N, C-alpha and C positions, 0 to 999 in steps of 0.2 A: 504493500500500500504506500509506503514511504517512497519507494523507488518511482512509483507512478506519479506521485506528487512532485518529486524532483524533476522528472522529465517534463511535466507540464509547465513548471516555472521556467525551465530552460528554454522551452519553445516560446513562451511569452516574452522572455528577455530578448531572444533572437528577433522576434517580430518587432519589438520596440526599437531595437537597433536599426532594423531595416527601414521602419517608418521614419525614424529620425534622419537616417541617411538620405531618404527620398525627399524629405522636407528641406534638408540642407541643399540638395541639388536644385530643387525647384527655386528656392530663394536666391541661391547664388548665381544660377545660370539662366533658368527659364524666365523668371520674373523680369530681370533686367533686359533679356532679349525681347520679351513682349512689350516692355516699355519703350525699347528702342524702335521696335517696329511701329509702335503707335506714334512715334515722333519722326516718321520718314520725311526726308527733305523734300521740299516742293521743287518741282522741275523748273518753274519759272522764277520763283523767289520774288514776286512782285505782288503787291496788294491789288486786288481786283478793282477797288475804287480809284486807283491811281492810273489805270489804263485809259488812254485817250485815243488810241489809234491801233488798228489791226490790219495787216496786209497779208492776205492768204494767196500765195503764189503756187498754182498748180501747173503741171506740165502743159495743160491745154487752156488755162484761163487764169485770171487774176481778179480778186475781189478785195477792194480797199475800203475800209470803214473809218470814219472820223466821228469823234464825239464833240458836240458843241453845246451851246446854251439850251437848244431845243431838243437835245437828245442825240441819238445816233443817226448818221446819214451815210449812205453808200456814195462814194466818189468815183469808183471804178467797178465795173465797166460802164456805168451810167450814173448820172447825178440824180439821186432820188432819195426820199425819206426811207429810213430803215425801220424794220419791225423791232422795236426796243426789246420785247421779251426774247425774241429769237437771238438777237445780238448778245444780250446779257447771258444767255445760255452758253454761247461760245466763250465769252469772257470768264464765266465761272468755271468752265471746263479747263481752260488754260491755267487759271490761277490756282485751281485745286489739284491739278495733275501732280502726282507724287513719283519720286524716283523709287522704283521697285528693286532695281539692281544696277550695278555699274560694271562695264567692261573697260578696264583701265587702259588698254591699248587699242587704239582705233585700227581696224584691219586695213590692209593695203587696198583691197577690192571692196569699195563701198557699195557696188552694185548688188553684191550678194545680200546686202541688208536693205536694199531699196533706197539708199541714201545718196546715190549718184543723181537721181531725179526725184527729189523729195515730193511727197504727196500729202500735205503741201509743205512749203517753206513758210514759216510764220515769222513775221516781223511785227514788233509792237513798239509803240511809243507811250511814254508816261507823262504825267503832269509836269515834271521837272524839265521835260524836253529831251531827256536821255533816251537812248535806244538800246535796250538790252540785247545781248547776242541773239541772232535769229535762231529759231528752232527748226531743224530739218526733221520731218516725220517720215520714217521709212516703213518697211514691211512689218507685218505681224509675225510673231514667232510661230513655229509649227505647232507647239503645244504651250499651254500656260497662259494664253490670253494676254500677251505683252506686245508692245510695239517698240521698235528700235528708234532712238532719237539721238540727234547730235546737236549740241549747242555751239554755234559759231564754229571756230576752228579748233575747239578743244581736242586734245589727243586722246579722247576716250568717248565711249558710247554709253547711253543710258537706256534702261528699259523702263517703260511706264505702261499703265494699263491700256489695252487696245481700244478702250472706249474713247480715247483721245482722237484717234484717227477717224473713227466713225462720226464723232461730234463735229469734227472740222470739215468733213466731206460735204461741202455745201455748193449749191449753185446760187447765182446772184438772186434769182427769184425767191429762194428760200429765206433770204434775209431782207427782202423788200417789204415795206409797209403795204399791207393788202386791204386795209380798211378804206372804203370808198366814201362814206359819210360819217361824220363824227358829231354826236350830240348827246345830251342828256334828256330823257323823256320829259322831265318836269319843265325844261326850257322851251319845248316845242309849243308854238302858238298856232301853227297852221301847216297843213300838208296839202299840196296840190298834185293830183295824179292825172296826167294828160296822155291820152292815147286814142287813136281812131277819131280824132277831131273833137273828142269830148273831154271835159275836165270834171273830176270828182274832187271835192274839197272837204277836208276835215278841219273844223275850226273849234278851238278850245273856248268854252264858255265858263269854265270854273276849274278848280283843282282836279276834280274827277268828273267833269261834265263836258261832253263834246256834241257837236251837231254835224250833220252831213249836208252839204250843199251840192246842187241846188235843192231847194225845198225847205231848208232850215229844219231838218228832221232829226229827232234825238238819235244819237249814235250809241251802239253797244260798246261799253267801256272795255270789255274783254277783247272785242275785235280790234279796237283801236290800239290797245296795248300790244296785242299780238302782231299787228302790222308794223308798229314802231320797232318792235324787237326784231322782226324779220329784216326790216330796212337797215337797222343799225348793225346787224350781224352779217350783212352781205359782204363777202370778201372776194378779192381777185384771186384767181387760180393761175392765170397766165398774164404775160405782159407782151402782147403781140407787136406793139409799135409805140415808141416813145416820142417820135416826131413825125406824125402822119402827114403826108403831103396831100392826101385825098381822103376826107372823111367818108365820102360816098362808098369807098371800098368796103367800109365796115357798117354801112347803113346808118351812120351817125350824122350825116348831113340833114336827114329828115328822120329823127329817132322814132322808133315805134312807141316808145314810152318815155316820158319825162316825169320825174318825181322831184318836187321842190319842197324843201323843209325850211320853214321860217322860225327862227329862234330869237331869244333875247326880248328886250322890252319892245312891245308893239310889233314883234316879228320883223324887226329891222334887218336882222342878219339872215341871209339865205344861202343854202347850198342846193345844187341841182345835180341829180344823177340821170344820165342819158343812157338808154338801152337801144341798141341798133339791131342789126341782123344776126342770124345764127351763123356759126362757122365751126371749124375744127382746128385743134392743135394736136398734131399727131393723130392718135385715135380718140382723143377726148372731144366730145361735143361741147360747145360753149356759145355764149351770147356776148357780143362786143359791147363794151360800156366805157363811159368816160365821165369825168367830172366836167361840168360846164365851164369851169374857170381854168382848166389845165389841159394840156395837149395829149397826155398819155392815153393810149387806148388799152383797156384792160380786157381780160377774158373772165367771165363769171359763169357759174353753172347754168346749163340750158333751161333750168326750171325757173330762173330768176324772173323772167318776164311774166310768167303765170303767177308767181307768188306776189309780185308787186303790182300787177295790173288789175287792181280791185276797182269795183264800181259802187255806186250809191247803195244798192241793195245789199251788198256784202257787208257794209258797215252799220246798216240801220238796226236800231233796237227792235228785235222781233218778239219782244215779250207779248204773249197773247192776252193776258189779263194782269194788269198791275194792281196789287193790293197789299195792305199791311196784314201780315199773318196774325198779329195780335187782335185784330178787329173781328176775325171770322168767328161766328157763333154757330153756324149751321151749314152743312154741305149736303146737297141732295144729288144723287147720281141716278139718272133715268136711262134705261137701256132700250134700244129699239127691239132687241130680241125678246123682250118681256122677262128677262131674267131678274133675279132678286138684286136690284140696285140698292146700295146702302144709303141710309140717311144718317149722318153723323151730327150729333148735337153736343155743344160744349156748355158746361155750367162752370162759372168761375173763369179763371185764367188758363187752367191746364186740364181739367177733368173732362174727358170725352165719353160719350156713350153711343152705342149703335142701336138706334130705334128699331123696334120690331124683331130684335134678336132673341127675345125670350128672357124670362126671369133667370137670374143667376148666371147669365152669360157675361163673362168678363171681356171687356174690349182690349184689343192689342194696341196699347198706347204707342209703342214704337212704330207700328205699321201706319197708324192714323197720322202721327206726326210727320212721317216720311211722305205720306200722300199729300198733306197740306204743303210741304216743301216742294213736292213735284209740281203741284198746281201753280205755286208761286214762281217757280223757276222755268215753267214751260215756255220755250221759245221755238219759233219756227226755224227750220233749216234753210228755207228760202221762201220768197214771196211768190205764190202761185197766181194770184190775181189781185189787182187793186186799180180802181174800185171794182168790187165783185158784184156786178149787176145781176148775174144769174148764178145761183149756187148749185144748180142741178149738175153741171159738168164735174163738180167735185163731190157730189153725193151729200152735200151739206143742207139741201132742202129737206132731207129726211135723215138726220144724223144718227149714227149708231150710238153715240153718247151725248148726253146733255147734262152738264155738271153745273149746278146753280149754287152760288155762295151768297149768304146773307150775313149781316153783322149781328152783334149780340142784342141789338134793339129790333131786329127783324127787318132792317132796311137792306135793300138789294145792293150787293157789291158787284155782281156781274155773273154772266153765264158763259161757259166754254162749250163749244160744239166740236165734236170730233167724229171722224168716220174713216173707214177704209174703202177706197173706191179705185177700181182698175189697178189693183196691186200697189197703190200708193196711200199714204196716210195724210189726212188734211185736218187742220184745226183752225178755229177762229173764235173771236169774241162775238157773241150774239148781238146783232145790231151794228157790228163794226163793218168797215169797208175793205178789210184786208183778209184774204185767205192765205194761210201759210201751209207749205208742205212740211210735215213733221217726220222726224226720224222714227223708225219703227219702235226702238226701245223706249222713246219718250211716250209714244202712244200707249204702249203696253203698260206703262206705269199708271196710266189713267183708267185703264179698262178693268175696273174692280167690281166685285160682288160682295154681298154682306158677309159671307163666310171668310173673306180675306181680312176682316177686321175683328174677328171674334176668336178668343182662345178656345181651343178644343175642337174647332171646326176645321174640316179639310178644305183648304182653299180650292176654288174651282180650277180644274185642270191638273190638280196634284196627282202624283202616282199613288195608287192604292194597291192592296194585295189582291191578286187575281185568283179566281177559283182554279182548281186543278185542271179542268177541261173547259176553258172559256169558249163561249160561242164566238163565231167569226164576227168581227166588228162590222158595223154597217158601212156603206160607201162613205168615203170622207167628203165632207162639205168644205169647200175652200175657205169659208169664213168661220167654220166651227172652231170654238176654243181660242179664237184670235185674242192675244193679249192676256190669256188666263195663266194662272200658276206663276205669277211674277214675283212671289214673295222671296225668291232667292236672288238677292242683288249682290 
């Protein structure tokens, strides 16, 4: 027994000695090595904020950039504003590049390392006016993800991460400013959209209020914001011509579409974007564009004319029935098919009941609330007719749904008419002059029965358990069950 105890203590002592030795090795050798690796020398040795010029010289091209009071600018091969974020990416890559390894003797044959024809040769200038040694970027190593680099005429080579070469491999267009119009939404006072001899105008009437002209019609704020966002985010993808001799070549002598944005106090400052004919750059389809005040012809996505060529009806507020949800005291749904259309009544501010549902039937408060929201948010997808002298072509002379709203005092708020006709859905305000075409899902949200609002009831159209040997279903009716079973949103 004593011998076994002695052996055990001996083993423990050996293990302690090994652990202590391993700890000493890690502390003396590995920790300093890790610290040293964490302090790898920077390849450039220049603060990124001090860089004021970059010249990228490739075997087949040269791109020179200068930083001024207004930001970065390309000066070769063309004089044009630069894309500040793109240039800053190049600056950061250069300033952050680290020396991974050093070859103390430069080889006689630089071609083997791709340094006889650098790709690229990088020359930089700094605020002090000094020009650090140029950096020649060569080939990537076969393994290890490194690039060979030489600084000036130093008699040694450096290895840095291969991401340097990838980050510097730019064409001039990659670094050019691609934004065509520049504005803040809150500064816009007016937008004129001219095409096909017609002009549609958006005019601001308040912080969140716009009208569409001609007609001084209320505009849909969501549509206006979406249009401004599309306009602001329009970017050039190509730069076909910086000094066009003939704008007719690009369809810009008589633009297909002109969008003018007026900003500032009283809209005194304007910018205009002109869109011309379609063309191609390589295999890419594009539309030619230019700023009215500058000569450069840009290429933009071929969808741009469609996205920006909006007309009056695209911007109009297509709310079918405007009302304050807090005012609603009663909603009655009448159905052409004679089905059980619900009548919802509210007592107080929030409590709803479903009339005729039977004693003890608990209303689905969430479903009712959602229904009221859907009525409030109901908007047409497009205008089908205005003024609507004859409702028969839309099936609204005998609507499938008639939804009447009254307030808590029994005063009429309005009635919404809805129908499916010739595979399309139409809605309008009773007594109104405008027929709207509705999206199918919006119509479905209106097409309710009493059971849709009562707990424990199976909503119309919902799936139920089938008998073991069900009888064949009757022939399908095109309109049967239309809009039913919508409680799964």
